[in-house]
N, C-alpha and C positions, 0 to 999 in steps of 0.2 A: 405729456405732451412736447413735443418739441417744434424744431425747426430747422431743416437743412434745403440748403439750396446750391444747386450744381449747376456752371456755367462754361459753356465751350466758346472762346472768342480771343483772336488773334494767333491762333494755333497752339493755344494753350489750355486746357479744361481743367478747371478749380472748384473746389468744395468746400463749403462753410456750415458748421452746424452748433448749435447752442448746447450747454452742457446740462439743462435743467432736466431732472427727473422729478416728476409728482407724482403722490399719493391722493388719487382723488381727484377733487376738483378745490384743496381747502389747503395740502401743503406741500410745500415744495422739501423731499429728501433730500435732494442730492444739487450742488449746482455746476459739479464740475465731470460730470459722467463723458466718457470718450464714446460719439456715436459716429464717428467716423474712424476707418482701419481700410488699410492696407492688405490685402489678402493675395494670393497666388503668385507667390516669387517677389512681390512689390510691384506687379503688373496690373492690378485691377484695384482700385478704391471703390471702398461703399459707403454709404450713409446710409440710416436708417431712423425710421419714427416708428413708434410703438411699444408694448413690451418689450423690454430687452432680454428674457428670457427666450420671447418667439424670434427675435431679430437674431439671437445667436445661434437660433437653431437653423435659421435662415442661410444665415451668412457660412456655417459648415455645409449645407444644403449644396450652396452657391460652388463653395469650394471643392465639393464633390466632382460636381459635374464640370469646373474649369479644368480641374486633373482630368478627368472622362474625355475631354474635348479638346485636349493641346492648348488649352488658353483661350479659346474662341469664345470670347464673352457674347457675343449674339446668340450663339447655339446654346451655350451653357445658359442661359437664362431663357429661352424659351424651353427646354426641357425640364428648368428647375418651376418655370412655370405653370407648366403642364402639371408637372408630378403634384405641385403645392395645390393644383385644382382637383385631383383624382381622388387624393387621398384624404380618409375624412376626419382622420386624426391632423394632418396639417392645416384644413380648412379651419379650425378652429384658431390658428393662429394670427394675432393680431398686430401687423407687423410692415413697413413696406420700405422698399429699398429701392436707392440709387446707389447704380454701377455704373463706373466708366475705365476705359482704358486708353492707349495712346490713340485710337478709332473710334470707338462708340461711348455714346451717352444715353443709358437707358434707364428709363422707372420700371420696377418689377413690382405690382401687384398682386396682395390676395387671389385677387379675383381669374389669375390665369393671362391678365395681360402683361405684354412687355411694350412698352411704347418709346419711341423716339421722338424727342421733342421736338415742335417745328421750329422753332425760334432758339435752339442751342442753349434753353435754359429750361429746368425742371426745378420743383420743389415740392416736398413734402411735408407732413405734420400742420401742427394746429396753425402755426405760423405760415404754412407754404405758401396760401396764395397771394398774400402780403409781398413778401419774399420775392415768388417771381415775376410778380405783377413790377417790382422796384428793379429786379434785374432787367427784366426786360427793356425798360424805360432806357435803364445806363448802356446795354449793351446795343440800344439805338441811338442813343444819345453823346456818347462818350467814346473818342478812342485814346483818350490820354491813361484809361484806367486798367488794368490788367485784369486777365480771368478772374484771380485770385481776390482782388481788390473787391471786382463787383459783388461776386460771391459775400464776401462778408459784410461789407456795406449792406447787401439786400438783408441778412441776415439782422444786422442792425438795426434796420429800419422796422421790421417785424418785432422785434424785440421790444419797441417801444410802442406797439398797438399790440400784440397779443399777450396774455398775462401766462400765458404757459411757454413763453419763449423768455429768457434772460441772454444779457449781454458778455457771458462767459464763453467767448464763439474759437472755435478753433478750425482752421484750413488747412488743406492739401492741395497739391496741384501737382499734374504731370503733363 
Protein backbone atom coordinates (compact mmCIF):
# COMPACT_ATOMS: atom_id res chain seq x y z
CA UNK A 1 0.00 0.00 0.00
CA UNK A 2 0.95 3.61 -0.24
CA UNK A 3 -0.27 7.16 -0.25
CA UNK A 4 -0.10 9.46 -3.26
CA UNK A 5 -1.51 12.99 -3.09
CA UNK A 6 -1.67 15.63 -5.81
CA UNK A 7 -2.58 19.28 -5.35
CA UNK A 8 -3.31 22.02 -7.88
CA UNK A 9 -2.75 25.31 -6.09
CA UNK A 10 -1.63 28.85 -6.98
CA UNK A 11 -0.87 27.99 -10.61
CA UNK A 12 1.17 24.86 -9.92
CA UNK A 13 0.32 21.19 -9.67
CA UNK A 14 2.38 18.98 -7.38
CA UNK A 15 2.37 15.37 -6.33
CA UNK A 16 3.85 13.60 -3.33
CA UNK A 17 4.08 9.93 -2.52
CA UNK A 18 5.74 7.68 -0.03
CA UNK A 19 8.04 4.82 -0.94
CA UNK A 20 6.70 1.94 1.13
CA UNK A 21 6.06 -1.43 -0.48
CA UNK A 22 4.42 -4.04 1.70
CA UNK A 23 4.08 -7.76 1.26
CA UNK A 24 0.79 -8.80 2.75
CA UNK A 25 -0.15 -6.96 5.90
CA UNK A 26 2.91 -7.63 8.03
CA UNK A 27 6.09 -7.10 6.03
CA UNK A 28 7.63 -3.89 4.71
CA UNK A 29 9.59 -5.06 1.68
CA UNK A 30 10.98 -1.67 0.65
CA UNK A 31 10.75 1.91 1.84
CA UNK A 32 12.26 3.77 -1.11
CA UNK A 33 10.15 2.72 -4.11
CA UNK A 34 9.53 5.46 -6.69
CA UNK A 35 5.80 5.62 -7.30
CA UNK A 36 5.91 8.99 -9.01
CA UNK A 37 7.20 9.24 -12.57
CA UNK A 38 7.34 11.65 -15.49
CA UNK A 39 6.13 10.30 -18.81
CA UNK A 40 5.42 11.60 -22.32
CA UNK A 41 8.50 13.78 -22.81
CA UNK A 42 8.37 14.88 -19.13
CA UNK A 43 5.07 16.68 -19.80
CA UNK A 44 2.89 14.34 -17.73
CA UNK A 45 3.47 13.29 -14.13
CA UNK A 46 1.86 10.14 -12.75
CA UNK A 47 1.63 8.58 -9.33
CA UNK A 48 0.28 5.13 -8.65
CA UNK A 49 -1.04 3.01 -5.83
CA UNK A 50 -1.51 -0.72 -5.97
CA UNK A 51 0.56 -3.51 -7.42
CA UNK A 52 3.82 -2.24 -8.90
CA UNK A 53 3.72 -4.56 -11.92
CA UNK A 54 0.11 -3.57 -12.56
CA UNK A 55 0.97 0.11 -12.28
CA UNK A 56 3.85 -0.26 -14.77
CA UNK A 57 1.44 -1.92 -17.21
CA UNK A 58 -0.95 1.01 -16.81
CA UNK A 59 1.87 3.50 -17.21
CA UNK A 60 2.84 1.85 -20.49
CA UNK A 61 -0.78 1.91 -21.65
CA UNK A 62 -1.20 5.58 -20.76
CA UNK A 63 2.03 6.49 -22.53
CA UNK A 64 0.80 4.69 -25.65
CA UNK A 65 -2.49 6.58 -25.53
CA UNK A 66 -0.66 9.88 -25.02
CA UNK A 67 1.43 9.18 -28.11
CA UNK A 68 -1.69 8.24 -30.08
CA UNK A 69 -3.51 11.45 -29.08
CA UNK A 70 -0.65 13.93 -29.33
CA UNK A 71 -0.25 14.42 -25.58
CA UNK A 72 -3.93 15.19 -24.88
CA UNK A 73 -4.03 13.83 -21.32
CA UNK A 74 -7.78 14.00 -20.87
CA UNK A 75 -8.47 12.10 -24.10
CA UNK A 76 -5.67 9.58 -23.45
CA UNK A 77 -6.99 8.93 -19.92
CA UNK A 78 -10.55 8.35 -21.14
CA UNK A 79 -9.37 6.01 -23.90
CA UNK A 80 -7.16 4.14 -21.44
CA UNK A 81 -9.94 3.80 -18.89
CA UNK A 82 -12.31 2.47 -21.56
CA UNK A 83 -9.77 -0.11 -22.70
CA UNK A 84 -9.04 -1.03 -19.08
CA UNK A 85 -12.72 -1.58 -18.37
CA UNK A 86 -13.42 -3.61 -21.53
CA UNK A 87 -10.40 -5.95 -21.46
CA UNK A 88 -10.84 -8.97 -19.16
CA UNK A 89 -7.08 -9.27 -18.61
CA UNK A 90 -6.69 -5.60 -17.73
CA UNK A 91 -9.64 -5.75 -15.33
CA UNK A 92 -7.52 -7.94 -13.08
CA UNK A 93 -4.96 -5.18 -12.64
CA UNK A 94 -5.09 -3.71 -9.16
CA UNK A 95 -3.82 -0.17 -9.34
CA UNK A 96 -5.01 3.42 -9.52
CA UNK A 97 -3.30 6.37 -11.14
CA UNK A 98 -3.16 10.09 -10.63
CA UNK A 99 -2.00 11.88 -13.77
CA UNK A 100 -1.48 15.57 -14.44
CA UNK A 101 0.04 17.99 -16.89
CA UNK A 102 0.05 21.77 -17.11
CA UNK A 103 -3.71 21.78 -17.73
CA UNK A 104 -5.42 18.73 -16.16
CA UNK A 105 -5.35 16.84 -12.86
CA UNK A 106 -7.05 13.44 -13.15
CA UNK A 107 -7.74 10.30 -11.16
CA UNK A 108 -7.88 7.17 -13.33
CA UNK A 109 -9.41 4.08 -11.75
CA UNK A 110 -9.77 0.49 -12.84
CA UNK A 111 -13.52 0.86 -12.89
CA UNK A 112 -13.25 2.89 -16.07
CA UNK A 113 -13.56 6.20 -14.27
CA UNK A 114 -11.63 9.35 -15.09
CA UNK A 115 -12.34 11.97 -12.46
CA UNK A 116 -11.30 15.58 -12.14
CA UNK A 117 -11.34 16.52 -8.45
CA UNK A 118 -13.73 19.20 -7.24
CA UNK A 119 -11.26 20.93 -4.94
CA UNK A 120 -8.08 20.46 -7.01
CA UNK A 121 -6.88 17.78 -4.60
CA UNK A 122 -6.83 14.05 -5.25
CA UNK A 123 -5.25 11.24 -3.26
CA UNK A 124 -5.10 7.47 -3.60
CA UNK A 125 -3.79 4.51 -1.67
CA UNK A 126 -4.29 3.27 1.84
CA UNK A 127 -3.66 6.70 3.37
CA UNK A 128 -5.36 8.58 0.56
CA UNK A 129 -8.38 9.72 2.55
CA UNK A 130 -6.18 11.12 5.33
CA UNK A 131 -3.91 12.92 2.86
CA UNK A 132 -6.82 14.30 0.84
CA UNK A 133 -8.52 15.71 3.94
CA UNK A 134 -5.27 17.30 5.11
CA UNK A 135 -4.50 18.79 1.68
CA UNK A 136 -8.00 20.22 1.28
CA UNK A 137 -7.73 21.87 4.69
CA UNK A 138 -4.35 23.35 3.79
CA UNK A 139 -5.54 24.69 0.41
CA UNK A 140 -8.55 26.28 2.05
CA UNK A 141 -6.65 27.92 4.88
CA UNK A 142 -3.10 28.61 3.74
CA UNK A 143 -1.84 31.01 1.15
CA UNK A 144 1.78 30.82 2.24
CA UNK A 145 2.39 27.18 1.25
CA UNK A 146 3.21 25.99 -2.26
CA UNK A 147 1.42 23.13 -4.01
CA UNK A 148 4.51 20.97 -3.44
CA UNK A 149 4.66 21.79 0.27
CA UNK A 150 0.95 21.02 0.69
CA UNK A 151 1.20 17.66 -1.11
CA UNK A 152 4.31 16.70 0.89
CA UNK A 153 2.79 17.69 4.23
CA UNK A 154 -0.45 15.84 3.42
CA UNK A 155 1.43 12.58 2.81
CA UNK A 156 3.53 13.24 5.93
CA UNK A 157 0.31 13.56 7.95
CA UNK A 158 -1.04 10.34 6.41
CA UNK A 159 2.20 8.54 7.31
CA UNK A 160 1.54 9.30 10.97
CA UNK A 161 -1.90 7.66 10.76
CA UNK A 162 -1.71 4.90 8.13
CA UNK A 163 0.63 1.98 8.88
CA UNK A 164 1.02 1.27 5.15
CA UNK A 165 2.49 4.73 4.47
CA UNK A 166 6.01 5.76 5.41
CA UNK A 167 7.68 9.15 5.56
CA UNK A 168 10.17 8.57 2.72
CA UNK A 169 8.35 11.10 0.54
CA UNK A 170 9.13 12.08 -3.03
CA UNK A 171 7.55 15.12 -4.69
CA UNK A 172 7.36 16.51 -8.20
CA UNK A 173 5.72 19.63 -9.62
CA UNK A 174 4.74 21.21 -12.92
